[in-house]
C-alpha positions as CSV (number, residue, x, y, z in Angstrom):
1,M,73.1,-4.6,37.3
2,S,69.3,-4.1,37.3
3,E,67.2,-1.5,38.9
4,L,64.7,-2.0,41.7
5,L,61.1,-3.0,40.8
6,E,58.3,-0.8,42.0
7,D,57.1,-3.4,44.6
8,Q,60.6,-3.5,46.1
9,K,61.2,0.3,46.5
10,Q,59.0,0.8,49.6
11,L,60.8,-1.8,51.7
12,Y,64.2,-0.8,50.3
13,E,63.6,2.9,51.3
14,K,62.5,1.8,54.8
15,N,65.6,-0.2,55.4
16,L,67.8,2.4,53.8
17,K,66.4,5.1,56.1
18,L,67.3,2.9,59.2
19,F,70.7,2.2,57.7
20,K,71.4,5.9,57.1
21,S,70.2,6.8,60.6
22,R,72.5,4.3,62.3
23,F,75.5,4.2,60.0
24,S,75.6,7.7,58.6
25,E,79.3,7.7,57.7
26,L,79.1,4.4,55.9
27,Y,76.0,5.5,54.1
28,K,77.9,8.5,52.8
29,L,80.6,6.2,51.4
30,L,78.1,3.9,49.7
31,E,75.4,6.4,48.7
32,K,76.3,6.7,45.0
33,K,76.7,2.9,44.7
34,L,73.4,1.8,46.3
35,G,70.2,1.2,44.5
36,N,71.2,-1.5,41.9
37,L,70.5,-5.2,42.1
38,P,73.1,-7.8,41.3
39,E,73.0,-9.8,38.1
40,N,71.8,-13.4,37.8
41,V,69.5,-13.1,40.8
42,E,65.8,-13.9,40.6
43,V,63.6,-12.8,43.5
44,L,60.6,-15.2,44.2
45,S,57.6,-15.2,46.5
46,C,57.7,-18.0,49.0
47,K,55.3,-20.9,48.4
48,G,54.2,-21.0,52.0
49,D,53.7,-17.2,52.3
50,I,53.7,-15.0,49.2
51,S,54.5,-11.9,51.4
52,K,57.9,-13.4,52.1
53,K,60.6,-13.5,49.5
54,T,63.3,-16.0,48.6
55,G,65.6,-15.9,45.6
56,K,67.8,-17.8,43.2
57,Y,71.4,-16.9,42.2
58,N,72.6,-18.6,39.0
59,N,69.5,-20.9,39.4
60,Q,70.5,-22.0,42.9
61,L,68.1,-21.2,45.8
62,L,69.5,-18.7,48.3
63,H,66.9,-19.7,50.9
64,S,64.1,-22.1,51.5
65,A,61.3,-21.7,48.9
66,Y,58.7,-22.3,51.7
67,N,59.9,-20.8,55.0
68,P,63.2,-19.0,54.8
69,E,62.9,-17.5,58.3
70,R,62.6,-20.9,59.9
71,E,65.4,-22.3,57.8
72,G,67.6,-19.3,58.8
73,E,67.0,-20.1,62.5
74,K,68.0,-23.8,62.0
75,L,71.1,-23.0,60.0
76,L,72.2,-20.3,62.5
77,Q,71.7,-22.6,65.5
78,A,73.7,-25.3,63.8
79,E,76.6,-22.9,63.4
80,I,76.3,-21.5,67.0
81,S,76.4,-25.1,68.4
82,K,80.0,-25.3,67.2
83,N,81.0,-22.4,69.4
84,Q,78.3,-21.8,72.0
85,N,80.4,-19.4,74.0
86,A,81.1,-17.0,71.1
87,D,79.8,-13.4,71.7
88,V,80.3,-12.4,68.1
89,L,78.5,-13.8,65.1
90,V,80.3,-13.1,61.8
91,F,78.3,-13.6,58.6
92,Y,80.3,-14.3,55.5
93,G,77.7,-12.8,53.2
94,F,74.0,-13.0,54.2
95,G,71.9,-13.5,51.1
96,L,68.5,-11.8,51.7
97,G,69.3,-11.4,55.4
98,Y,67.4,-14.3,57.1
99,L,70.3,-15.6,59.1
100,P,71.2,-12.2,60.7
101,L,67.5,-11.7,61.2
102,A,67.3,-14.9,63.2
103,A,70.3,-13.8,65.2
104,A,68.7,-10.4,66.0
105,K,65.5,-12.2,67.2
106,N,67.2,-14.9,69.3
107,H,70.6,-13.6,70.3
108,K,70.1,-9.9,71.2
109,N,73.2,-9.8,73.5
110,K,75.6,-10.9,70.8
111,T,77.5,-8.7,68.4
112,L,76.6,-9.1,64.7
113,V,79.1,-8.5,62.0
114,L,77.8,-8.6,58.5
115,V,80.5,-8.9,55.8
116,E,79.6,-8.3,52.2
117,P,82.1,-7.1,49.5
118,D,79.4,-6.3,46.9
119,V,77.2,-3.3,47.7
120,D,74.6,-4.6,45.2
121,W,73.9,-7.5,47.4
122,L,73.2,-5.1,50.3
123,T,70.6,-3.4,48.0
124,L,69.1,-6.8,47.3
125,A,68.7,-7.7,50.9
126,F,67.2,-4.3,51.8
127,A,64.8,-4.7,48.9
128,T,63.5,-8.1,49.9
129,T,63.7,-8.5,53.7
130,D,62.6,-6.2,56.6
131,F,65.8,-5.4,58.5
132,S,64.0,-3.4,61.3
133,E,64.8,-6.0,64.0
134,I,68.4,-6.2,62.9
135,F,68.8,-2.5,63.3
136,L,67.6,-2.8,66.8
137,Q,70.6,-5.0,67.7
138,N,72.7,-3.1,70.3
139,N,76.0,-4.3,68.8
140,L,75.8,-4.3,65.0
141,I,78.6,-3.8,62.4
142,F,78.3,-3.7,58.6
143,C,81.5,-4.5,56.7
144,I,80.4,-3.5,53.2
145,E,83.1,-3.3,50.5
146,A,85.7,-3.6,53.3
147,D,89.2,-5.0,52.4
148,I,90.0,-8.3,54.1
149,Q,92.8,-6.7,56.1
150,G,90.4,-4.2,57.5
151,V,87.9,-7.0,58.4
152,L,90.7,-8.9,60.1
153,K,91.7,-6.0,62.2
154,L,88.1,-5.4,63.3
155,L,87.7,-9.1,64.2
156,E,91.0,-9.1,66.1
157,K,89.8,-6.2,68.2
158,L,86.6,-8.2,68.9
159,G,88.6,-11.3,69.6
160,L,89.0,-14.0,66.9
161,K,88.5,-16.8,69.4
162,N,85.3,-15.1,70.5
163,C,83.8,-15.2,67.0
164,C,81.4,-17.7,65.5
165,F,81.7,-17.7,61.7
166,V,78.4,-18.2,59.8
167,K,79.6,-19.4,56.4
168,N,76.8,-20.6,54.1
169,P,78.5,-21.3,50.7
170,I,75.6,-20.0,48.6
171,Y,76.0,-16.5,50.1
172,Q,79.7,-16.5,49.0
173,D,79.3,-17.7,45.4
174,H,79.1,-14.2,43.9
175,N,82.6,-13.4,45.2
176,K,84.3,-16.7,46.1
177,K,87.9,-15.3,46.0
178,Y,87.1,-12.5,48.5
179,F,85.6,-14.9,51.1
180,Q,88.3,-17.6,50.5
181,D,91.1,-15.0,51.0
182,L,89.4,-13.7,54.1
183,N,88.9,-17.2,55.6
184,S,92.5,-18.1,54.9
185,L,93.8,-14.9,56.5
186,I,91.6,-15.4,59.6
187,N,92.7,-19.1,59.9
188,R,96.3,-18.2,59.6
189,N,96.0,-15.6,62.4
190,V,94.1,-18.0,64.7
191,Q,96.9,-20.5,64.2
192,K,99.5,-17.8,64.9
193,D,97.8,-16.9,68.1
194,S,97.7,-20.5,69.2
195,I,101.4,-20.9,68.4
196,N,102.3,-17.8,70.3
197,A,100.2,-19.0,73.3
198,R,102.1,-22.4,73.3
199,T,105.4,-20.6,73.0
200,L,104.6,-18.4,75.9
201,K,103.6,-21.3,78.0
202,V,106.8,-23.2,77.3
203,F,109.3,-20.3,77.6
204,S,107.7,-17.8,79.9
205,K,109.6,-19.0,83.0
206,L,112.9,-18.9,81.2
207,W,112.3,-15.4,79.8
208,F,111.2,-14.2,83.3
209,T,114.3,-15.7,84.9
210,N,116.7,-14.2,82.4
211,M,115.0,-10.8,82.6
212,C,115.4,-10.8,86.3
213,K,119.1,-11.6,86.0
214,N,119.6,-8.7,83.5
215,L,117.7,-6.1,85.5
216,T,120.9,-4.6,87.0
217,H,122.4,-4.2,83.5
218,L,119.3,-2.7,82.2
219,A,119.2,-0.2,84.9
220,D,122.8,0.9,84.3
221,S,122.6,1.1,80.5
222,L,121.8,4.2,78.5
223,G,119.1,2.5,76.4
224,I,118.6,2.5,72.7
225,K,117.9,6.2,72.4
226,I,121.6,6.9,72.0
227,Y,121.3,5.3,68.6
228,K,118.5,7.5,67.3
229,D,119.4,9.1,63.9
230,S,122.8,7.5,64.0
231,A,122.4,5.9,60.6
232,K,120.4,8.5,58.7
233,E,122.8,8.4,55.8
234,L,122.4,4.6,55.3
């Protein structure tokens, strides 16, 4: 881990203040862990505009060296085109933040879910990119250091089929296993839902018919409450 440089502190404090104001409980959980930059990351000024930042992780560029904002818009649009009806944009990591920034600028009515298992990468993003527009998004969720089961439960509530997953591999390299496990879990649940939907379509009429035939018996029976506590000793 490395500490923030002087020229990064002002932007970081600005973003942190907005984060604390909007997500006070999450801030309390992360407060003691925030403030350190991840290892093997080099922050660079963009060649087209030195006021903008890009970076390298393990000598691989995280974003365009010339115009990372424009690149972010193109990458995001390419992902959205795969699921144009999705109301939820889920970011598997977000690097310095240019993709969620593009989403906040161009898709204000969508829900943004930013998933990042390593709090140091949140510090990095806050120290290099202005998140002001992202924090103006009406529906915004940060999943920082969240376990994959917790992320899955959240996305199930939002509707997995209603999600567009933005998965740029370079943003996942610092914790490949986490993102691989999360992706596998989500895919398995999407397949399960599809299987359940097909099963319901095939057997629903039969189930309904049998239930109607059994209504009289159900009305006359005592129900399962009679078995409560009957096997406490087993």
